[in-house]
C-alpha positions in Angstrom: -9.8 17.4 -9.5 -6.7 18.6 -7.3 -5.9 15.9 -4.8 -7.6 12.3 -3.7 -9.5 14.4 -1.1 -11.7 15.8 -4.2 -13.4 12.2 -4.4 -16.2 13.4 -2.1 -17.6 15.6 -5.0 -18.2 12.4 -6.8 -19.3 10.3 -4.2 -21.3 11.4 -0.9 -21.5 8.1 1.0 -20.2 8.0 4.7 -17.9 4.7 4.9 -17.5 2.4 8.3 -14.3 2.7 9.4 -12.4 -0.5 10.9 -8.9 -1.6 10.2 -6.9 -4.4 11.2 -3.2 -4.6 11.4 -0.3 -6.8 11.9 3.1 -7.7 12.8 4.4 -10.7 14.0 8.3 -11.3 13.5 9.6 -13.3 11.0 11.3 -17.0 12.5 12.9 -19.7 10.4 10.9 -21.6 12.6 7.6 -20.3 11.4 6.6 -18.6 8.3 7.4 -14.7 7.9 4.0 -12.7 9.0 4.0 -11.3 6.1 2.9 -15.0 4.8 0.0 -14.9 6.7 -1.9 -11.9 6.4 -4.6 -11.5 9.4 -8.3 -12.9 8.8 -10.7 -9.7 9.0 -12.5 -8.8 12.4 -16.0 -8.0 10.6 -19.3 -8.5 11.8 -22.4 -9.1 8.8 -22.6 -10.8 5.9 -22.8 -7.6 4.4 -19.2 -6.6 5.0 -17.8 -9.8 4.4 -19.2 -10.1 0.9 -17.2 -7.2 0.3 -14.4 -8.6 1.5 -14.3 -11.3 -0.5 -15.3 -9.2 -3.9 -12.1 -7.1 -3.0 -10.2 -10.7 -3.3 -12.1 -11.6 -6.2 -10.9 -8.4 -8.3 -7.5 -8.7 -6.7 -7.7 -12.0 -8.7 -8.5 -10.5 -11.7 -5.2 -7.9 -11.5 -2.6 -9.9 -13.7 1.2 -8.7 -11.9 4.5 -10.3 -13.4 8.2 -9.0 -13.7 8.7 -7.5 -17.2 11.5 -9.4 -18.6 11.9 -12.4 -20.7 10.8 -14.6 -18.2 8.0 -12.7 -16.9 7.3 -14.3 -14.0 4.3 -13.6 -11.9 4.2 -11.6 -8.4 1.2 -13.0 -6.5 -0.6 -10.7 -4.6 -1.1 -11.4 -0.8 -4.4 -13.6 0.1 -5.9 -11.5 2.4 -5.4 -7.6 2.3 -2.9 -6.4 4.8 -5.6 -3.7 6.1 -8.8 -2.5 6.1 -10.1 0.4 6.4 -12.9 3.3 5.9 -12.6 6.8 5.3 -15.6 9.2 5.8 -14.0 12.7 5.7 -12.9 11.1 2.3 -15.7 9.2 1.7 -13.7 5.8 0.7 -15.5 2.8 1.0 -14.4 -1.3 1.9 -10.8 -0.2 1.7 -7.8 -2.1 1.6 -4.4 -2.6 1.2 -2.5 -5.5 0.1 0.9 -6.3 -1.0 2.2 -8.0 -4.0 5.4 -10.5 -3.5 4.6 -13.2 -1.1 8.1 -13.7 0.3 11.3 -10.7 0.5 9.9 -7.2 0.0 7.1 -7.0 -1.5 7.1 -5.8 -5.2 4.8 -3.0 -4.6 1.6 -2.6 -2.8 -2.3 -1.5 -3.9 -4.5 0.6 -2.1 -8.4 -0.9 -3.5 -11.4 0.7 -2.2 -15.2 2.4 -3.7 -17.3 5.0 -3.7 -21.6 4.3 -2.9 -24.0 2.9 -4.5 -24.5 5.3 -7.2 -20.7 5.0 -8.6 -20.5 1.3 -8.6 -16.3 1.2 -9.4 -12.6 0.1 -7.7 -10.7 2.8 -7.4 -7.0 1.1 -7.0 -3.6 3.1 -6.6 -0.6 1.0 -7.6 2.9 1.8 -5.2 6.3 0.0 -6.7 8.7 -0.8 -3.8 10.7 -3.1 -5.3 13.6 -2.8 -7.5 12.0 -5.4 -10.4 10.7 -3.2 -13.5 6.8 -4.4 -13.5 3.9 -5.0 -15.6 0.1 -4.7 -14.3 -2.2 -5.9 -16.7 -5.7 -4.8 -16.1 -9.4 -6.3 -17.2 -9.7 -4.5 -19.4 -6.2 -3.9 -21.2 -4.8 -1.1 -19.3 -1.6 -1.8 -18.2 0.5 -0.3 -15.4 4.7 -0.7 -16.6 6.7 1.5 -13.5 10.2 1.4 -14.8 13.0 -0.8 -13.2 15.8 0.8 -11.0 17.2 0.6 -7.0 14.8 1.9 -4.7 16.8 4.2 -2.6 17.3 3.3 1.1 18.7 5.4 3.5 20.4 4.2 6.8 18.9 5.5 10.5 21.4 7.2 12.3 21.9 6.5 16.0 19.6 3.3 15.4 20.8 0.6 17.4 23.0 -3.1 15.8 19.3 -5.4 15.0 18.4 -7.8 18.0 19.2 -11.4 17.3 15.6 -12.6 17.7 12.7 -11.1 15.8 10.7 -10.4 19.0 13.2 -7.9 20.2 13.8 -6.5 16.4 10.4 -5.8 16.4 10.3 -4.2 19.7 13.4 -1.8 17.7 11.4 -1.5 14.6 8.2 0.1 16.8 10.8 1.8 18.4 12.3 3.4 14.9 9.3 4.2 13.5 7.9 6.4 16.0 10.9 9.1 15.3 8.9 9.8 12.2 6.1 12.1 11.6 4.4 13.0 8.1 1.7 15.0 6.8 0.3 16.2 3.3 -0.4 19.1 1.5 -3.5 19.4 -0.7 -6.7 20.9 -1.0 -8.8 22.2 -0.5 -6.7 25.6 -0.5 -3.2 23.7 -0.4 -4.2 22.7 3.5 -2.3 20.9 5.8 -3.2 17.3 7.1 -1.2 15.4 9.9 -0.8 12.0 9.7 -1.4 9.7 12.0 1.3 6.8 12.5 -0.5 3.3 12.6 2.1 1.5 15.3 1.8 -2.0 14.4 3.4 -3.2 11.3 0.5 -4.4 8.4 3.4 -6.4 6.9 6.3 -8.1 8.1 9.0 -9.7 5.9 13.0 -10.9 5.1 14.9 -12.5 2.9 18.0 -13.2 3.7 19.6 -14.9 0.7 18.9 -10.9 -0.5 20.3 -9.1 2.0 17.1 -8.4 4.4 17.6 -9.8 7.2 13.8 -8.2 8.5 11.6 -6.1 7.7 8.1 -4.2 8.3 5.9 -1.7 6.0 4.3 0.7 8.4 1.2 3.2 7.1 0.7 6.8 7.9 -2.8 7.6 8.0 -5.5 9.7 8.1 -7.9 8.3 9.7 -6.7 4.6 9.1 -6.8 5.6 5.4 -3.1 4.6 3.9 -1.3 7.9 2.4 2.2 6.8 3.1 3.9 3.7 3.4 7.6 3.6 5.1 9.1 0.3 5.2 11.8 -0.2 8.0 14.8 -3.0 7.0 17.9 -4.9 8.5 20.1 -5.1 5.6 23.4 -6.1 5.8 25.1 -9.7 4.9 23.8 -11.8 8.3 21.5 -9.8 11.3 25.3 -9.5 13.0 26.5 -7.1 10.3 23.4 -5.6 9.3 21.9 -1.9 10.0 18.2 -0.4 10.1 17.4 1.4 7.0 14.4 3.3 5.7 12.9 4.1 2.8 9.0 5.7 1.5 6.8 5.3 -0.9 3.6 7.4 -1.8 0.0 5.9 -1.3 -1.4 9.0 -2.1 -1.7 12.1 -4.7 -0.9 14.8 -2.0 1.8 16.9 -1.3 3.5 13.9 0.9 6.7 14.9 3.9 8.2 12.4 6.0 10.1 13.7 9.1 13.0 11.6 11.1 13.2 13.7 14.6 12.3 16.4 13.1 14.0 16.7 10.3 12.7 16.4 6.2 13.7 12.7 5.7 11.5 12.0 2.0 9.3 14.7 0.3 7.3 14.0 -2.5 5.6 16.1 -4.7 1.8 16.0 -5.8 1.4 13.3 -8.3 1.5 14.4 -12.2 -2.9 14.7 -13.1 -3.5 13.7 -9.3 -3.6 10.1 -10.7 -0.1 10.1 -11.5 0.3 8.1 -15.2 0.9 4.0 -16.1 4.7 4.4 -16.6 4.8 6.0 -13.2 6.0 4.6 -9.6 2.6 5.7 -8.5 -0.8 5.3 -10.6 -4.2 5.4 -9.9 -6.9 4.2 -12.2 -11.0 2.6 -11.8 -12.8 -0.1 -13.1 -16.1 -1.3 -12.3 -16.9 -3.4 -9.5 -17.6 -6.6 -11.5 -20.3 -7.8 -9.5 -22.3 -4.7 -10.8 -21.9 -6.1 -14.4 -22.8 -8.4 -17.3 -20.6 -11.7 -17.0 -19.9 -10.9 -20.4 -19.3 -7.7 -20.5 -16.7 -7.6 -16.6 -13.6 -7.9 -19.7 -14.6 -5.2 -21.9 -15.3 -2.5 -19.2 -13.1 0.6 -19.6 -14.2 2.3 -16.3 -16.3 4.7 -17.5 -17.0 8.5 -15.9 -15.2 7.0 -12.3 -11.5 6.5 -14.3 -9.6 8.8 -12.5 -10.9 9.7 -9.4 -8.9 10.1 -6.4 -9.2 9.0 -3.0 
């Protein structure tokens, strides 16, 4: 297994493709859009049931700050994005953020294979500065090291506007300066990634110097492969400047360009799925509804463990 695309070797059922991404401006008069994830726009009881299963599964993953206080890092209440990827055979895909205020501490993709392989696959991506610890129901632990995330100033960007709605227009304009591609199997092929122009997450944290921020996705279809955060950083809006940071949501080799120049790159994840002390890690767990109730907390993930997306 060389890249996430080869999950097709394990599974062979196509997925329905749908998504909804949101990015309303954070205003002081109301909660940021980051705190108000969108309701899904799906028809059919089966699809609604899958969303409920995803929500219940996310609740079973316990993330905390890895310090003496061990404060909980809660996931947003609803998915930021819904997707399917027929070409790569990822079903019932959702994207989540951990951290309900300010810059997310982490993002997580969650998807399934076909009915004959009833596993959840989840990839975790650290995007904040804190050291984290996530405990899975079967006892496995993700604990990436903490440390300052690199934020790069965007050259020739206008100063952040005074209003949230005007800054949203700036954010959308700035992200269009970026392009992205990935390289992976088969045969070290190059795949151009598509920008989803609506931010999937919007947030701010003025006391920490984040006057505004948005998360954008570069995708294969609508399947997230790379996450870009664009933030207005500074003591206040008048003195802030726009910065970007990039994060893998794929085990493939990733490249991000701005104005045609390479801005960020990342080699493929070690052993395809990464390691539990890496900033990116992919692992699997059985779908809870397929398990007897007394087995839910003892499962190890079986043969589905490690199958890349």
